[in-house]
Backbone as a ProteinNet text record, in pm:
[ID]
protein_1_A
[PRIMARY]
MKNQVRAYFVEAKWFHEWQIPTMEEYMCIALLSSGYSLLITSCFIGMREVVTKEALDWAMNDPKIVRASNILGLMNDMTSYKLKRGHIALAIECYMKQYDVLEEQVHNEFHDQIVKAWMDINQEILKPTAVPMSLLTLILNLSRVLDVVYREGDSYTSVGEGMKDNIRSLLIHPIV
[TERTIARY]
4616	4707.9	4852.4	4878.3	5013.7	5053.2	4959.2	4988.2	5018.7	4948.8	4972.6	5113.3	5155.1	5289	5394.9	5370.3	5463.7	5475.5	5362.3	5363	5443.7	5431.8	5512.7	5661.6	5696.6	5836.4	5886.9	5807.7	5846.4	5863.7	5769.4	5780.7	5906	5937.3	6058.6	6182.8	6181.3	6293.9	6308.4	6197.5	6201.9	6258.3	6213.8	6258.2	6409.2	6458.2	6600.3	6691.1	6637.6	6716.3	6687.9	6609.4	6571.6	6513.2	6433.8	6374.2	6242.6	6220.5	6089.8	6037.8	5940.2	5889.5	5806.8	5772.4	5679.3	5542.4	5456.7	5322.7	5249.2	5264.2	5197.1	5247.9	5380.9	5438.4	5388.4	5389.6	5346.4	5201.2	5113.1	4970.8	4943.8	5011.2	4992.4	5026.6	5135.5	5179.8	5097	5071.2	4997.5	4855.5	4793.3	4657.9	4656.2	4764.5	4775.2	4814.8	4914.8	4967.9	4871.5	4777.5	4681.7	4595.6	4581.8	4500.9	4352.6	4316.7	4176.5	4097.2	4152.4	4082.4	4067	4169.6	4163.5	4057.2	4046.9	3945.2	3805.2	3784.3	3653.6	3619.1	3712.2	3685.1	3663.4	3739.4	3722.4	3583.8	3539.6	3405.4	3298.5	3320.5	3226.3	3209.6	3319.6	3314.6	3227.8	3227.3	3141.9	2994.4	2963.2	2823.3	2775.7	2795.3	2770.6	2636.4	2532.4	2398.7	2378.2	2458	2438.7	2553.6	2664.5	2780.7	2778.9	2783.8	2789	2928	2954.8	3082.2	3095.4	2984.8	2986.6	3022.6	2969.8	3000.3	3148.3	3204.8	3347.5	3432	3390.6	3462.4	3457.9	3341.4	3325.6	3423.6	3429.1	3516.5	3663.9	3700.2	3839.9	3883.1	3787.9	3819.4	3829.1	3857.6	3884.4	3773.1	3651.2	3540.8	3561.8	3491.1	3506.4	3486	3388.4	3361	3476.7	3540.3	3655.2	3775.8	3798.4	3909.1	3889.7	3767.6	3738.7	3756.5	3711.2	3724.4	3871.4	3952	4095.6	4161.9	4113.5	4169.9	4156.6	4055.2	4036.9	4157.1	4238.5	4361.7	4456.9	4439.3	4521.3	4500.8	4383.3	4357.5	4457.2	4489.9	4588.9	4723.8	4766.9	4895.3	4895.7	4784.1	4777.4	4793.8	4736.7	4744.3	4871.6	4928.3	5047.6	5177	5172.5	5293.4	5376.1	5311.2	5382.6	5441.4	5390.9	5437.1	5567.2	5603.5	5725.6	5788	5768.1	5829.7	5936.2	6063	6169.1	6162.8	6206.6	6198.5	6106	5980	5879.5	5819.9	5840	5785.4	5633.2	5569.3	5423.8	5383.7	5257.1	5206.9	5244.1	5240.5	5271	5413.5	5508.7	5648.1	5663.6	5600.5	5610.4	5558.1	5444	5381.1	5465.9	5515.3	5597	5722.7	5786.6	5910.1	5882.3	5781.4	5753.5	5708.7	5625.2	5568	5629.9	5727	5797.8	5699.6	5615	5515.1	5529.7	5465.7	5468.7	5363.9	5383.8	5294.1	5148.4	5126.9	4990.2	4921.3	4995.7	4939.2	4903.2	4985.7	4957.2	4829.8	4816.8	4695.3	4571.5	4580.5	4467.3	4435	4537.4	4517.2	4456	4508.7	4455.9	4313.2	4285	4148	4054.1	4094.8	4012.4	3992.4	4097.5	4086.3	3991.4	3995.7	3908	3762.5	3738.8	3602.6	3551.2	3635.1	3595.9	3570.2	3652.2	3632.2	3496.4	3460	3328.1	3216.3	3235	3133.6	3120.9	3233.3	3230.2	3162.3	3192.2	3128.8	2978.3	2936.5	2792.9	2726.1	2792	2737.4	2718.6	2816.4	2807.4	2697.8	2674	2567.4	2430.4	2419.9	2290.3	2249.4	2345	2306.3	2278.4	2180.7	2147.5	2265.8	2279.9	2389.7	2347.8	2421.3	2393.4	2445	2530.8	2587.1	2485.3	2462.2	2364.9	2399.4	2298.1	2316.1	2387	2367	2433.1	2585	2636	2780.4	2830.6	2753.7	2790.1	2785	2685.7	2672.1	2790.9	2839.8	2957.9	3076.7	3097.5	3207.8	3186.2	3064.8	3032.6	3064	3024	3047.2	3195.9	3271.9	3416.3	3479.4	3426.7	3474.2	3444.1	3326.8	3290.1	3384.8	3426.2	3520.6	3651.4	3702.3	3824.8	3807.8	3692.9	3666.2	3667	3601.9	3595.6	3734.5	3809.9	3940.6	4041.9	4036.1	4141.2	4098.6	3972.5	3927.8	3993.4	4002	4054.5	4196.4	4265.4	4400	4410.9	4524.2	4547	4496.7	4367	4307.2	4331.3	4391.9	4427.4	4555.4	4654.5	4783.4	4778.8	4711.2	4706.3	4561.1	4499.8	4357.8	4340.6	4265.6	4239.6	4099.9	4063.1	3931.7	3817.2	3837	3731.4	3696.7	3798.6	3774.1	3717.7	3766.8	3712.8	3564.3	3527.6	3386.3	3305.4	3361.3	3292.6	3267.4	3368.9	3357.3	3256.2	3261.8	3164.9	3021.6	3001.4	2864.8	2816	2907.1	2868.1	2843.8	2932.8	2926.7	2868.8	2890.2	2846.1	2712.1	2696.4	2572.8	2509.4	2475.8	2419.2	2278.3	2244.3	2108.2	2025.3	1923.8	1845	1737
2982.9	2970.4	2970.8	3048.4	3050.6	2912.5	2845.4	2710.6	2614.4	2631.2	2544.6	2567.2	2692.6	2722.7	2670.5	2683.7	2627.9	2476.2	2412.2	2266.7	2231.3	2309.7	2286.8	2295.5	2391.6	2408.4	2284.3	2232.1	2111.6	1994.3	1978.3	1869.6	1885.3	2007.4	2031.9	1995	2026.9	1991.6	1838.6	1769	1622.7	1568.7	1625.4	1580.4	1598.3	1716.6	1746.4	1673.1	1638.1	1564.5	1415.2	1370.7	1230	1173.8	1252.5	1210.6	1137.2	1038.5	973.6	1000.5	1090.7	1128.1	1016.4	1034.8	941.7	962.5	867.1	877	999.1	1025.9	1139.7	1270.8	1283	1403.6	1420.2	1309.5	1313.4	1360.2	1299.1	1331.9	1477.8	1529	1670.5	1762.3	1732.9	1817	1789.5	1663.5	1627.9	1684.5	1686.6	1740.1	1889.4	1959	2101.2	2120.6	2045.4	2067.6	2022.3	1935.6	1890	2005.6	2109	2223.5	2199.1	2082.8	2044	2134.8	2162.2	2249.8	2390.2	2436.2	2567.5	2568.4	2459	2447.7	2456.1	2384.4	2387.3	2528.7	2595.3	2731.4	2826.9	2810.2	2895.8	2875.5	2752.9	2724.9	2787.6	2784.8	2846.3	2994.6	3060.2	3203.7	3233.1	3143.7	3160.6	3136.5	3091.8	3063.5	3169.8	3294.3	3405.6	3400.3	3362	3367.5	3271.7	3165.2	3070.2	3067.8	3129.2	3124.2	3241.2	3205.3	3306.4	3303.3	3399.8	3401.2	3274.2	3230.8	3108.4	2986.4	2982.2	2868.6	2868.7	2983.9	2991.3	2954.6	3002.3	2964.9	2813.2	2755.3	2610.2	2540.4	2586.3	2523.5	2538.8	2648.1	2673.6	2595.6	2538.3	2462.1	2312.2	2273.9	2134.8	2039.3	2060.7	1971.5	1829.1	1738.5	1595.8	1562	1622.5	1590.6	1634.8	1746.2	1793.1	1703	1665.7	1573.7	1441.7	1389.4	1261.7	1274.5	1382.8	1404.9	1414.6	1475.9	1484.5	1346.7	1256.3	1120.8	1050.8	1087.9	1026.3	1052.9	1151.2	1177	1058.7	967.3	846.1	764.8	780	710.1	756	883.9	937.2	870.7	864.4	801.6	653.8	586.3	443.4	420.4	508.9	489.7	550.7	651	719.3	650.9	563.6	502.7	434.2	365.2	292	385.1	508.8	601.6	671	671.8	733.4	838.5	961.4	1071.4	1131.5	1101.2	1148.2	1069.6	1128.5	1062.5	1142.9	1140.5	1208.2	1103	1122.5	1026.5	1035.1	922	914.3	840.7	848.3	787.7	640.1	570.6	426.7	402.8	479.9	464.4	497	604.7	646.1	535.7	481.1	377.3	249.9	210.4	88.7	102.1	217.3	237.3	241.8	317.8	335.7	206.1	129	9.5	-120.3	-109.3	-225.7	-331.5	-288.6	-377.8	-375.9	-470.8	-481.3	-389.2	-360.9	-270.7	-317.4	-447.2	-500	-468.9	-479.5	-448.6	-300.1	-215.2	-71.9	-43.8	-107.4	-88.9	-130.7	-241.9	-286.9	-185.6	-133.8	-34.9	93.4	140.5	263.4	242.3	125	94.6	104.3	48.7	56.7	201.4	282.7	424.2	498.3	463.5	528.2	488.8	362.8	317.6	391.5	404.3	477.4	624.1	682.7	822.9	841.5	748.1	757.3	743.7	656.4	643.1	774	839.4	968	1075.5	1078.6	1177.3	1155.3	1031.1	1000.7	1036	1005.2	1038.4	1189.2	1266.5	1412.1	1469.2	1405.9	1450.7	1419.5	1305.7	1260.9	1322.2	1370.3	1424.8	1574.5	1622.8	1765.8	1851.6	1966.2	2055.7	2200.7	2290.3	2432.8	2484.1	2406	2445.7	2412.4	2504.4	2477.1	2349.9	2274.6	2148.3	2169.8	2283.8	2308.6	2309.2	2351.9	2350.5	2207.7	2130.5	1990.6	1912.9	1944.9	1878.7	1911.3	2034.4	2071.9	1984.2	1963.7	1879	1735.2	1687.7	1552.8	1539.6	1637.8	1631	1638.4	1718.9	1722.6	1587.6	1525.7	1391.8	1290.6	1303.1	1213.8	1230.4	1355.3	1379.7	1305.7	1316	1243.3	1094.2	1042.1	899.9	860.9	940.5	909.8	920.9	1021.2	1044.3	936.7	887.9	796.9	652.2	619.5	483	377.4	402.7	303.3	334.2	421	460.9	611.5	665.5	809.3	875.1	900.7	961.6	1111.3	1167.8	1309.5	1327.3	1244.3	1253.6	1187.7	1075.3	999.1	966.2	1050.1	1034.2	918.6	818.4	702.2	706.6	600.2	592.9	599.7	539.2	542.8	685	765.9	904.8	984.3	957	1025.4	993.4	867.3	828.8	903	916.6	991.9	1135.9	1198.4	1338.5	1350	1256.2	1258	1245.4	1152.5	1131.8	1249.9	1320.3	1436.3	1559.4	1585.3	1712.3	1701.1	1589.3	1577.9	1504.7	1397.5	1318.5	1310.7	1424.9	1420.2	1360.9	1302.5	1253.2	1374	1403.2	1523.9	1495.9
814	704.2	755.8	859.5	916.3	967.7	1030.1	1080.6	966.2	855.5	740.5	685.7	675.2	625	721.6	851.3	950.2	934.1	906.4	885.8	761.6	654.7	534.4	567.9	651.9	690.5	764.2	856.4	930.6	834.1	741	643.1	557.5	518.1	438.7	519.3	647.9	735.2	742.7	762.6	766.5	635.5	524.4	392.5	376.6	407.8	387.7	486.2	601.6	701.2	697.6	601.7	587.4	717.4	783.9	911	887.6	969.5	975.3	1116.2	1127	1259.9	1322.7	1449.6	1511.9	1446.6	1464.4	1407.3	1462	1590.3	1652.7	1593.3	1578	1518.3	1375	1302.4	1163	1151.7	1229.1	1218	1255.3	1357.1	1395.5	1278.8	1210.8	1100	974.3	944.6	822.7	823.9	940.5	947.7	916.8	948.6	914.6	768.6	723.3	588.9	479.4	512.8	411.5	361.3	442.4	403	416.7	467.6	474.8	569.2	685.8	780.3	722.9	654.1	589.5	479.4	405.4	301.4	362.5	471.4	537.5	580.2	646.1	694.9	578.1	471.7	353.9	292.5	286.9	234.6	324	453.1	546	515.4	485.7	460	338.9	241.6	124.7	152.6	273	310.8	411.1	376.2	468.7	539.9	468.2	526.6	643.6	652.3	762.1	862.2	826.3	914.3	1010.9	1136.8	1242.9	1304.6	1389.3	1461.1	1543.8	1603.3	1684.6	1599.4	1477.3	1388.7	1350.4	1322.9	1290.4	1411.8	1530.1	1653.2	1672.1	1648.1	1658.9	1564.8	1439.4	1340.2	1377.9	1438.3	1474.5	1598.8	1671.2	1792.2	1767.3	1643.4	1609.5	1653.2	1602.4	1642.1	1592.4	1655.8	1628.2	1480.6	1415.3	1274.7	1185.2	1218.4	1138.9	1163.4	1288.8	1320	1246.6	1251	1185.1	1033.9	979.1	836.2	795.5	880.2	854.6	852.6	935.6	942.2	807.2	729.7	598.8	507.5	543.7	469.5	471.8	566.7	568.1	440.2	378.7	252.8	146.5	147.8	54.8	78.4	203.7	235.2	197.1	217.3	184.8	34.8	-45.8	-191.2	-249.6	-184.1	-235.7	-194.7	-97	-42.7	-150.9	-240	-345.4	-451.9	-459.6	-563.1	-525.3	-398.4	-343.7	-434.4	-400.7	-473	-382.1	-407.5	-319	-189.9	-84.5	45.2	136.2	102.1	182.7	275.3	405	501.2	499.6	480	485.6	612.7	644.1	766.7	775.3	664	664.5	712.9	659.5	703.4	851.1	894	1034.5	1125.9	1090.2	1172.2	1173	1054.3	1044.6	1129.7	1121.9	1197.6	1347.8	1387.8	1530.1	1597.1	1528.7	1591.5	1540.3	1451.8	1398.4	1346.4	1253.1	1194.2	1042.4	978	832.8	770	642.6	570.5	575.7	563.2	566.1	700	808.7	940.9	950.9	890.1	891.4	812.8	696.7	616.5	696.2	766.9	848.4	958	1025.5	1131.9	1074.6	963	902.7	855.1	799.6	757.2	876.9	990.3	1111.2	1155.5	1146.6	1184.1	1089.6	962	864.4	888.5	918.4	950.8	1074.5	1175.9	1297.3	1265.2	1178.4	1140.7	1073.2	983.8	919.8	1022.4	1120.4	1226.2	1303.6	1332.6	1403.1	1318.8	1190.2	1101.4	1099.3	1081.6	1079	1211	1321	1452.7	1467.2	1423.5	1434.7	1344.9	1231.2	1141.1	1201.8	1268.1	1318.2	1451.4	1529.2	1659.2	1647.9	1721.2	1716.2	1763.4	1699.9	1733.7	1711.2	1772.1	1755.7	1621.6	1556.7	1428.2	1318.9	1226.3	1119.1	1041.2	1006.6	934.4	801.1	738.3	609.3	624.4	739.7	762.7	785.4	859.1	880.5	748.6	666.8	537.1	447.2	455.5	378.2	416.8	545	591.7	545.5	555.8	507.1	358	279.8	135.4	100.8	172.8	150.1	187.8	290.9	329.5	219.6	161.4	51.2	-67.3	-92.5	-201.6	-174.9	-51.3	-16.8	-41.8	-3.4	-20	-167.9	-250.6	-393.9	-457.2	-418.6	-480.6	-441.7	-318.5	-271.2	-247.2	-260.3	-229.6	-319.5	-446.8	-541.1	-586.8	-517.2	-557.4	-547.8	-586.4	-579	-706.6	-712.1	-831.1	-837.5	-735	-738.4	-818.6	-790.7	-858.8	-996.1	-1005.2	-1129	-1161.1	-1242.2	-1273.5	-1372	-1326.2	-1410.8	-1469.2	-1538.3	-1602.5	-1501.5	-1383.8	-1282.4	-1241.2	-1218.3	-1179	-1296.6	-1415.9	-1534.1	-1549.6	-1524.8	-1530.7	-1424.5	-1304.2	-1198.9	-1242.3	-1299.3	-1342.2	-1455.8	-1552	-1662.8	-1609.8	-1517.3	-1467.3	-1384.5	-1323.6	-1242.7	-1328.3	-1423.1	-1496.7	-1637	-1704.1	-1843.3	-1853.7	-1777.4	-1781.9	-1641.9	-1585	-1449.1	-1448	-1335.3	-1315.4	-1270.9	-1342.9	-1312.6	-1212.9
[MASK]
++++++++++++++++++++++++++++++++++++++++++++++++++++++++++++++++++++++++++++++++++++++++++++++++++++++++++++++++++++++++++++++++++++++++++++++++++++++++++++++++++++++++++++++++

């Protein structure tokens, strides 16, 4: 949690100084400030019966499946870029500035990174590991949530009919 708060501070500094960091700087901070890793670890704690000290140590050492799942956060930046709230540098701006490319090229690059991230997640799910499958499944399911929320736009910030339909089908009209 301390790292997440430190990341918020860096983002606030960038905001107030109108800075656009390099892509590498941005990703290091964005992966912390998203709170995604903290969410995963918090969920693990609620699974007391399967979580061991070794599993928590594994999660804290930035495993490949968690890194890949974090990359899916680029979907948020891709859909939020057009909404521009203040001057918050997003990954798209950082990439465009650093590599002097057009927005369409950035979208293509991020799409490729997201496809690779899904391949990494699937690979980690399919290969045997010392970590209980229920923990890997939790990460997979959280990744799926990111995909559903950001695939067709920013349904977290602006909930549209598509997301409302998803929620209705999950909670009101579930398939039994």
